[in-house]
N, C-alpha and C positions, 0 to 999 in steps of 0.2 A: 123464365126460370125463377122460381120462388125459393128464398132461403129461410131457414128457421130463425127464430129470434136469437137463439144462442150462436148460430153461425154468423148472423149479422153483427153481433157484438164482437165476436172474434175478429171479423174482417175490419171493423172500425178500429179496434185496438192496434191491429197490424198496420193499418194505414197511418194512424197517428205516430206509431213508432218509426216507420219508414220516413215520414215527413221530418221527424225530429233528427234522424240520422242525416238526411240530406241537408238540413239547415246547418248542422255541426260541420259537415264536410265543406259546405260553401264558406263558412267562416274561416276554417283552417286554410282553404285554398287562397282566400283573399289575404289572410295574415301572412302566409308564406310568400305570396306574390308581392306584397308591400315590402317585406323584409329583404327579399332577393331581387326585387324589381323585375319580376318575370314578365309583367305586361308592358314594360317600358321598352322603347326602341333602343337598339344597341348598334354600335359601329365598331368595325375592326380597325385597330391601329397597329402600326409596325414599329419595331425598334431594333437596332443592331448594336451588338456589344462583342467584345473579344472573349468574354467568359461569363457564363450565367451564374457562376458561384452557387451551384446546386439548387437553383430556382427550378420549380416543377410546374407543369401544367396544372391548372386548378388553383394556383396561388392567387391571392387577391391583388388588385391594383388600387393604389392609394393616391389620392390627390388632396393635399392640405389636411391630412388626417381623416379623410372621408373615403370609404370604399366605393369606388365607382365602377368596378368590373373585375374580371378575372383573366388570368393568362390562358389563352386558348391553345397555343401550340408553340413549340420550340424546335428549331431546325437549324442545322449547319448549312450555310449558303456558300462559304468559301474557306480557304485555308486559315483565314484570320478573323472571320466574322460568324456570329450566330444570330439568326433572326428570331425575334420574339413577337408573336402575334397575340394581341390582347383584345378582348371584347369589352368595351366600356359603354356607359350610358351616353346616348346621343345628346341628351340635355346638358351634359357637362363639357361638350367639345368647345364651347365658347370660352372656357377658361384655360384651354390648352393652346399655346402659341407655337409659332414656327421655331422659336428659339428655346422652347421647352426641352428639357432633358429628363433622363430617367436615372434612377439609382436603385440598385438591388440591396435592400436593407433586411435586417433581422428583427423579428418581433421579440423584444426582450434580449437578454444576454445570450441565450442559446436556443432561441425560439425558431419558428419556421421562417423561411425566406418569403419576402413579398416584394412586389414591384412598386416603386414610388415614382410618381411623375412630379418633377420639379417645375413649378410654374415659370413661364418666361416673363418678359417685360411687357408692360401695357402698350408700348409703342409698336410691338411686333404684331403681325397679322395672325389670324386664327389658323390653326393647323389644318391642312387639307389631307384627309385620310387617304386619298387616292394617290397623292404625289409625295407627300412629306414622310420622312422616316425619322423617328426620334433617335438620339444618340445618348450614350452614357455620360453622366457627369462625373468625371474622374476626380474632381476636387471634392465632391461629396463623399466618395468612397474613401479618399485620403483623410478627410476630416473625421469620418467615422472611425478609421483606424487610429488616428491621433487621439480622438476622445477616449477610445477604449484604453489606449496606452496611457493617457493621462489618469484614467481611473485606477489602473494598475499601479502607476507611480504614486498616486495619492494613498492608496491602501498600503503600499510598501513604506511610504513615509510615516504613516500612522504607526505601523508595526515597529519601525526603527525608533520612533520617538518614545513609544511605550517601553521598548527594551532599554533605551538610554535612561529613562526615568527609573527603571528597576535597578540598573547597574549603579546609578548615582545615588540611590537611596542608602540610608544608614543600615537598613536591615540587610541589604546585600553585602555591605562591608562586614557586618557582624557575622553573617553566614560564612563568608570567605575566611575571616579570622578564626571562627570556630572550627572550620574544616582544616585550617593550617595547624591549629593546636592539636586537633585529634590525630592528624598525621604525625606530628612530632612525638606525641605521647606513644603512639603505636610503634614508632621507630625505636624509642627508648626502651619500651617493654620488650621488643624483639631482641635488642642488644643485651639487655639484662638476662633474658632467658637463655640466650646463647652462652653468655658468660657463666651462668649458673650451671648449665649442663657440662661445659668444659671443665669447670672447677670440680664438679662431682667426679668426672672421669679421672682427673689428675689425682684427686684424693684417694680414689679407689686403687689406682695404679701404685701410689705411694704405700698404701696399706699392704698390698700384696707383696711389694718389694721388701718391706720391712719383715713381713712374716717369713719370706723365703730366706732372708739373711739370718734370721734367728734359727731356722731349721738347719741351714748349712753350718752355722757356728756350733750348734749342738752336736751335729754329726762329727765335726772336726775335733771338738774337745772330748767327746765321749762322756761316760761309757755308753755302750749300746751295740746291737748286732751289726748295724751298718758301719759303725766306727771300727769294729773288730774286723769286718770283712775287707774294709778298705786299708786300714793302717796296721793290722796284726798279721805278721807273716807266719806265726805258729798255726793259725787256723788253716791256712793254705796247706801246710805240711801235714796236718792231721787228716784233712780230707784226702790228700794224696795217698797217705799210708793206708787209710781205710779202704779206698778203692783198690789199691794194690793187693791188700790182704784178701779182699773179696774175690779177686781173681783166683787166688790159691785155695780158697775155701769152697768146697762143693756145696755145703749147706747154704751158705750165703748165695751162691749161684742159683741154687734151686729156688730159693724164695724170690730172688730177683726175677727169674723166668716166670714164676707163677704170677707175680704182680704185673709183669708186662702183658701176659696173656689175658688176665682179668681186665686190664685196662683196654686192650684191643676189643674184647667182647663187648664191653660197655660202650 
């Protein structure tokens, strides 16, 4: 089967492109394999603890600061124990002894949990993955709690020392003194204001009382209509005679009725 020159060029370009992609893919696979140790032999190790402290499958396993594997599985095996299965590099087993222990640590202050293998002594034998089971190092967990508590105590001490420096400074004393003076001035101003308002009320009451005394004195001494109505008996007799005469006078009675009717209509 013969291809045209144009088809041959296209096939050549496609072959070169596919070869380039395969090369890139191989490089990526090798890089990922080196990073994650995909092509290295691994061994299953077991550990038993009372509490995994939110450790999850997939968390990495650390030995002397080096990631040597991942947590494979976590399962409850009894009322008081949880078994952790981890897959670690076989090449690192020679550094894990029978007296080695584990600690569940945190990456950073609030980071993810990871499993840390605490190396044993050089005199101890190498761990047998089929027989030996790692246990938790309680002292390590306690030390971690103590160290975090120490950090908190140190931070609290720094805050208290800064607060003490602020309180003992002259500026703080000046601020407190200024605040006390302001409070005193405000109290005095309030007292003066209350006294001023009370004084105004008393003065107003005194003025009204004086005016009322003058009016009553004027009515009592006379002359005037109110004085005559209160103190003159002749005015009372005149009104009485006028009303009595009006009863006998028909004309006055007529006008009185008319005025009453007009007022009722209005």
